[in-house]
C-alpha positions in Angstrom: 6.5 37.5 -4.3 7.6 34.2 -2.7 5.2 31.3 -2.0 5.7 28.0 -0.1 3.6 25.1 -1.4 3.0 22.0 0.8 0.3 19.4 1.1 -0.8 16.0 2.5 0.5 16.4 6.0 -1.8 13.6 7.2 -1.3 14.6 10.9 -2.3 11.8 13.2 -1.5 9.1 10.6 0.1 5.8 11.8 2.0 3.2 9.9 0.3 0.1 10.9 0.6 0.5 14.8 3.6 2.8 14.6 2.8 6.4 15.6 4.4 9.1 13.4 3.6 12.0 15.7 7.2 12.6 16.8 8.3 12.6 13.1 5.4 14.9 12.1 6.3 17.3 14.9 9.9 17.5 13.6 9.0 17.9 10.0 6.4 20.7 10.8 9.2 22.6 12.7 11.4 22.1 9.7 8.8 23.6 7.4 8.4 26.5 9.7 12.2 27.1 9.7 12.3 26.9 5.9 9.4 29.4 5.7 11.4 31.9 7.8 14.7 31.3 6.1 13.3 31.7 2.6 11.4 34.9 3.5 8.1 33.5 2.3 5.1 35.8 1.9 2.4 33.2 1.4 2.0 29.6 2.5 -0.4 27.3 0.6 -1.4 24.0 2.1 -3.3 22.0 -0.5 -5.4 19.6 1.6 -5.2 16.4 3.7 -4.2 18.3 6.7 -5.3 15.4 8.9 -5.5 11.7 8.2 -9.0 11.3 9.4 -12.3 13.2 10.0 -11.7 12.8 13.8 -7.9 13.1 14.3 -6.4 12.6 17.8 -6.1 15.7 20.0 -2.3 15.6 19.7 -2.6 16.0 15.9 -5.0 18.8 16.2 -2.7 20.7 18.6 0.2 20.2 16.3 -1.8 21.5 13.4 -2.8 24.7 15.1 0.7 25.2 16.6 2.3 24.8 13.2 -0.1 27.3 11.5 0.5 29.9 14.2 4.3 29.5 13.8 4.0 29.8 10.0 1.9 32.9 10.3 4.0 34.6 13.0 0.9 36.5 14.2 -0.1 37.7 10.7 3.4 38.5 9.4 2.6 36.2 6.4 -0.6 34.8 5.0 -1.3 31.1 5.5 -4.1 29.5 3.5 -5.2 25.8 4.0 -7.9 23.9 2.2 -9.6 20.6 3.1 -8.7 17.3 1.3 -10.5 14.1 1.0 -9.2 12.9 4.5 -10.5 16.0 6.2 -13.8 17.0 7.7 -14.7 20.3 6.0 -16.6 21.5 9.0 -13.6 20.7 11.3 -11.4 22.7 9.0 -13.8 25.7 8.8 -14.9 25.8 12.4 -11.9 27.7 13.9 -12.0 30.4 11.2 -12.8 33.3 13.5 -9.8 32.6 15.7 -7.6 31.6 12.8 -8.3 34.8 10.9 -7.2 36.9 13.8 -3.7 35.3 13.4 -3.6 35.7 9.6 -4.7 32.1 8.9 -7.3 31.3 6.3 -9.0 27.9 6.6 -11.3 26.7 3.7 -13.3 23.6 4.2 -15.8 23.7 1.3 -15.6 24.2 -2.4 -16.9 27.6 -3.6 -16.5 29.0 0.0 -16.7 32.7 0.3 -13.9 33.8 2.7 -14.7 36.7 5.0 -12.5 39.8 4.9 -9.3 39.9 6.9 -6.9 42.8 7.6 -3.6 42.1 9.3 -2.6 45.8 9.8 0.7 46.6 8.1 1.1 43.1 6.6 -1.7 41.9 4.3 -5.5 42.0 3.7 -8.2 40.4 1.7 -9.2 43.0 -0.9 -11.9 41.0 -2.7 -13.7 37.8 -1.9 -16.0 35.8 -4.2 -17.2 32.2 -4.0 -14.0 30.3 -4.8 -11.7 33.3 -5.0 -9.8 35.7 -2.8 -7.7 38.7 -3.8 -5.0 39.7 -1.3 -2.8 42.8 -1.1 0.5 42.8 0.8 2.0 46.0 2.2 5.4 45.3 0.7 4.2 43.9 -2.7 3.0 46.5 -5.3 0.5 44.2 -7.0 -2.5 42.1 -5.9 -2.4 38.3 -5.5 -5.5 36.3 -6.7 -6.1 32.8 -5.5 -8.8 30.5 -7.0 -9.5 27.8 -4.3 -11.4 24.5 -4.5 -11.4 22.3 -1.5 -12.1 18.6 -2.0 -15.8 17.7 -2.6 -17.4 14.4 -2.2 -20.7 13.4 -3.8 -23.0 15.4 -1.6 -20.8 18.5 -1.6 -20.5 18.3 -5.4 -24.2 18.5 -5.7 -24.6 21.2 -3.0 -21.8 23.5 -4.2 -21.3 22.8 -7.8 -24.7 21.5 -8.9 -23.2 18.2 -10.1 -25.4 15.2 -10.2 -23.1 12.8 -12.1 -19.5 13.5 -11.2 -18.1 11.1 -13.7 -19.3 13.1 -16.6 -19.7 16.6 -15.1 -16.9 17.4 -12.7 -14.3 18.4 -15.2 -16.7 20.5 -17.2 -18.2 22.2 -14.1 -14.8 23.1 -12.6 -13.5 24.3 -16.0 -16.5 26.7 -16.3 -16.3 27.8 -12.7 -12.5 28.5 -12.8 -12.7 30.2 -16.1 -15.5 32.5 -15.0 -13.5 33.6 -12.0 -10.3 34.0 -14.0 -12.0 36.1 -16.6 -13.6 38.3 -14.0 -10.6 38.9 -11.7 -7.3 37.5 -13.0 -5.7 40.0 -15.3 -2.0 40.6 -15.9 -1.7 43.3 -13.3 -1.5 40.8 -10.4 -0.2 37.3 -9.6 -2.8 34.6 -10.4 -2.8 31.3 -8.5 -5.0 28.2 -8.1 -5.1 25.7 -5.3 -7.1 22.5 -5.1 -7.1 18.9 -3.8 -7.8 16.8 -6.9 -6.6 13.9 -9.0 -5.3 15.8 -12.0 -3.3 14.8 -15.1 -2.6 15.8 -18.6 -4.8 14.5 -21.4 -3.6 11.5 -23.3 -1.4 10.4 -20.4 -1.8 7.4 -18.0 -1.0 9.6 -15.0 0.6 8.7 -11.7 -0.8 6.1 -9.3 -2.4 7.1 -6.1 -0.3 6.2 -3.0 -0.7 3.0 -1.0 -3.1 3.5 1.9 -4.6 6.7 0.4 -8.3 6.9 0.0 -8.7 6.8 -3.8 -10.2 9.9 -5.5 -10.4 8.2 -8.9 -12.8 5.4 -9.7 -12.6 4.9 -13.5 -12.8 8.5 -14.8 -14.7 9.8 -11.9 -13.1 12.7 -10.1 -10.5 13.0 -12.9 -9.6 16.5 -13.9 -7.4 17.4 -16.8 -4.8 20.2 -16.7 -6.5 22.0 -19.6 -9.3 22.9 -17.2 -6.9 25.4 -15.6 -7.5 28.9 -17.0 -4.6 30.3 -19.1 -4.4 33.3 -16.7 -3.2 31.1 -13.9 0.5 31.2 -13.4 0.9 28.6 -10.6 -1.4 25.7 -9.5 -0.8 24.1 -6.1 -2.2 20.6 -5.9 -2.6 18.1 -3.1 -3.4 14.4 -3.0 -0.5 12.6 -4.6 2.4 12.0 -2.2 5.3 12.6 -4.6 6.5 15.8 -6.3 4.9 15.6 -9.7 5.1 18.5 -12.2 2.2 18.7 -14.7 2.7 22.1 -16.3 5.5 23.9 -18.1 6.3 27.3 -19.6 4.1 30.1 -18.3 1.9 27.7 -16.3 3.4 25.7 -13.5 1.2 22.9 -12.1 2.7 20.9 -9.3 1.9 18.3 -6.6 4.3 19.1 -3.8 4.1 15.7 -2.3 3.7 14.7 1.4 6.4 15.9 3.9 6.9 12.3 5.2 6.8 8.9 3.5 3.5 7.2 4.6 3.9 3.9 2.7 6.8 1.6 1.8 6.2 2.3 -1.9 7.3 5.9 -1.3 10.0 5.1 1.2 13.0 5.8 -1.0 11.6 9.1 -2.5 12.9 12.4 -1.4 10.4 14.7 0.3 10.3 18.4 -0.1 8.3 21.7 0.0 8.2 23.9 -3.1 9.3 27.6 -3.1 7.7 29.6 -5.9 8.9 33.0 -7.0 6.4 34.8 -9.2 5.5 38.3 -10.6 2.6 39.4 -12.7 2.6 38.2 -16.3 5.9 36.4 -15.8 6.8 32.7 -15.8 7.1 31.4 -12.2 10.3 29.7 -10.9 10.0 26.7 -8.7 12.6 25.4 -6.3 12.5 22.1 -4.4 13.7 22.4 -0.8 14.4 18.9 0.6 13.0 17.9 3.9 15.3 15.9 6.2 13.0 15.0 9.1 11.4 11.6 9.6 12.5 8.0 9.5 13.3 6.3 6.2 10.9 3.5 5.2 12.8 0.5 3.8 11.9 -2.9 2.5 14.7 -5.5 3.2 15.1 -9.2 2.3 17.4 -11.7 4.1 17.7 -15.5 4.0 19.3 -15.9 7.4 18.7 -14.4 10.9 22.3 -13.3 11.8 22.7 -11.2 8.7 19.3 -9.6 9.2 20.1 -8.9 12.9 23.4 -7.2 11.9 21.7 -5.0 9.3 18.9 -4.0 11.8 21.4 -2.9 14.4 23.3 -0.8 11.8 20.2 1.0 10.5 18.4 1.6 13.7 16.6 4.8 12.6 14.5 3.2 9.9 11.0 1.7 9.7 11.4 -1.7 8.1 9.3 -4.2 6.2 11.4 -7.2 6.8 11.2 -10.4 4.7 12.9 -13.5 5.9 13.2 -16.6 3.6 13.6 -19.9 5.4 12.9 -23.6 5.0 11.2 -23.8 8.4 8.8 -21.5 10.1 10.5 -18.8 12.2 10.6 -19.8 15.9 9.4 -17.5 18.7 13.1 -17.1 19.6 13.9 -16.0 16.0 11.2 -13.4 16.1 12.2 -12.2 19.5 15.8 -11.8 18.4 14.8 -9.7 15.4 12.4 -7.5 17.4 15.1 -6.9 20.1 17.6 -5.8 17.4 15.3 -3.1 16.1 12.3 -1.1 17.3 11.0 -0.2 13.9 10.0 -3.5 12.3 6.6 -2.7 11.0 6.0 -5.9 9.1 7.8 -9.2 9.5 7.1 -11.4 6.4 8.2 -15.1 6.3 8.9 -16.3 2.8 8.7 -20.0 1.8 12.1 -21.3 0.5 12.0 -23.5 -2.5 8.2 -23.9 -2.3 7.9 -25.7 -5.6 10.7 -28.2 -4.6 8.9 -28.8 -1.3 5.7 -29.5 -3.1 7.4 -32.0 -5.5 8.8 -33.9 -2.5 5.5 -34.4 -0.7 4.2 -37.9 -1.2 0.7 -39.3 -0.9 -0.2 -39.7 2.7 0.6 -43.1 4.1 -1.9 -43.8 6.7 0.2 -46.5 8.2 3.0 -44.0 8.9 3.3 -42.4 12.4 0.9 -39.6 13.2 3.9 -37.2 13.7 5.2 -37.9 10.1 1.7 -37.5 8.7 1.3 -34.2 10.5 4.6 -33.0 9.0 3.5 -34.0 5.5 0.2 -32.2 6.0 1.9 -29.1 7.3 4.2 -29.0 4.3 1.3 -29.4 1.9 -0.7 -26.6 3.5 2.0 -24.1 4.4 4.8 -24.9 1.9 7.4 -25.1 4.8 8.4 -27.7 7.2 7.2 -27.2 10.8 9.9 -26.0 13.2 10.7 -27.9 16.4 8.3 -25.7 18.4 5.4 -26.6 16.3 6.3 -30.3 16.3 6.5 -30.2 20.1 3.2 -28.4 20.4 1.6 -31.1 18.2 3.0 -33.8 20.5 1.5 -32.0 23.5 -1.9 -32.0 21.8 -1.6 -35.7 21.1 -0.8 -36.5 24.7 
C-alpha cells in the first residue's frame, strides 16, 4: 500500500505581521495534487494542523476544504491527530461529518475511533483505545495504526494516568504501545504508528525545536526515545519538528516529515517535502521525499549600503526577508521608505552599528562647556553606538527651541 505522511501545517500562522494564508492555500493544493498523482491509499497528518487553539475562520475553511479534497469523498482514508498547537476538542468536534467523507479526526490520546465504512473503498475493522485497524477493498491485508495525539499535563493524567511526565511518559507510552502491538500487530498486516512528540534516539543530543514553536521538551520532560516503538511497527509518522528528520533504519522507519512551509528564518533555506511510503506486511518500507515548491523563500540578507540592498530586493521580489543594514549613522526615514518601496516582503529591518568599538574609543569625557548640540551627539553615540543622522539632530534642535 502507499501512504502520504505530512505534518505541522500550522494553518493560520503568520510571520510577524505577514499573513501566510495565500502560501498555505497553494501548498495545500500541491499536497492534494501529489496525493492524486502518486495514487495514495492513506494520508497521515501528524499534528499541529492549526497554529493556535482558536484559528481564524479562513484557516478552518482551508483545513476542511483540504481534507475533503484529499479524501475525494472516501476514495482514500485521511487520518489527522492533534498536536500541541491544536485544541483537541476542536479537532474532534466535526468527527460525525468528517467520517461521512472518509476523514478520521483524533483529538485526544487513547481515543477510541468509531466505526466507519466507506462502501467499496475502506472501512475500520477494529477499534481500540489508541488503535484502529482498516481494510481496503483493493488491498489484501489489514492496516493497523497506533495513534497518540499530543497530551498536555491534564490530558496525560486523564488518559495515561501519568502524574509526573518527566519520569513516567516514556515508560507509560512504551507499555501502552507494546500492549497494542502485541494484541493486534502481527505480520499478516501493515503496522503503523503516528504521534506528535519530541522523539530521539538514545545517547544522541537530538535536533533542536524550531524557532517560534511551542517547546515540548523542558529538560527531559516529554522526551520519548525511539526504543519505545514496538518492534512490530514498520513505519512511524511523527510531527512537531519542522525539518525532515529520519530516526529509524532497517525494518523500522521513523520519520519527521517536516512542515510544508518554512515558518522561521532558521529553516528558510531547507527544502520542504511530503513523504511517500510504500509498505507491505513483514517487509521493510521504502520512503521517498517529494519536494514541495509552493511558498515564498525565507532569507536573511546583510548589506552595508542602501543602493546595493535596494537592487537585491528588486531582483528577489518573491522572498520574505530579514534585512540587516550596517551603517555609521542611523537609517533615515527616507532610507527606510526606499527599502520598503523596493520590496513588499521585508519582515524585519535590522540596523547594525558599524565599528561600534571604534566609535566607543573615540568618545571623550563630556565637556560641559561645549555646545548643547555637540554634547547631545556625544551622548547619543555613547548610548546607541552610532552617530545621530541629520533628521535626529534637526529634531533635537526643534526640541531646544
